[in-house]
Each structure stands twice: as C-alpha cells, then as structure tokens.
C-alpha positions, 0 to 999 in steps of 0.5 A: 537839811534842806540845803544838803538836799538842794546841794545834792541836787545841784551836784547831780545835775552838774554831774549828769550834764558833765558826763553827757558832754564827755560821752558826746565828745568821746563818741565823735571818735567812732565813725558812724558814717559807715553805719548810716543810710543815705537820707537818714542823717537826722535819725543818726544825729538823734541817735548820737544824742540819745547814746550820749545821754545814756552813756553820760547818765550811766557813768554819772550815776555810777560816780554819784553812787560810789560817792554816796556809798563812801559817805555812808561807810563810817556808819559801818563801824 
C-alpha cells in the first residue's frame, strides 16, 4: 500500500514538473515584450514563471485526474 502511494507521489511530481516545462516552452511563443513596461523586466520574468507554473499545474492535474478516474471505472460494473 505504501509503495503505491509513493509511486503515485513520484508520478505526480514528475508530471507537474514536465507540464510546467512544456508550459514554459509554449509561453516562449508569446511576445510579452509588447506588454512590458521599461524597467520592469524582473517583474515580467517572475510573471512568466508564475504563468508557466499555473498552466503546467492545471494541465498536469487534469491528466492525473483523468488517469485516476480511468482506473476507477472498473468499479462501476
């Protein structure tokens, strides 16, 4: 039982990090330079990181929930 919990925790951590990285990569396509005020580069970089984390976590949670729900489907019948 403890092994399954540990494995689920490891999968969740890897999933969150992976999708955060994908979100960070995808956000590079957006030209934020047009919206950034001069002398506010640090704040823009922090916002960029936070947006990546928020999007990556949301997508990762979605996939982990779908995976969890699909494992519970056999209990329906």
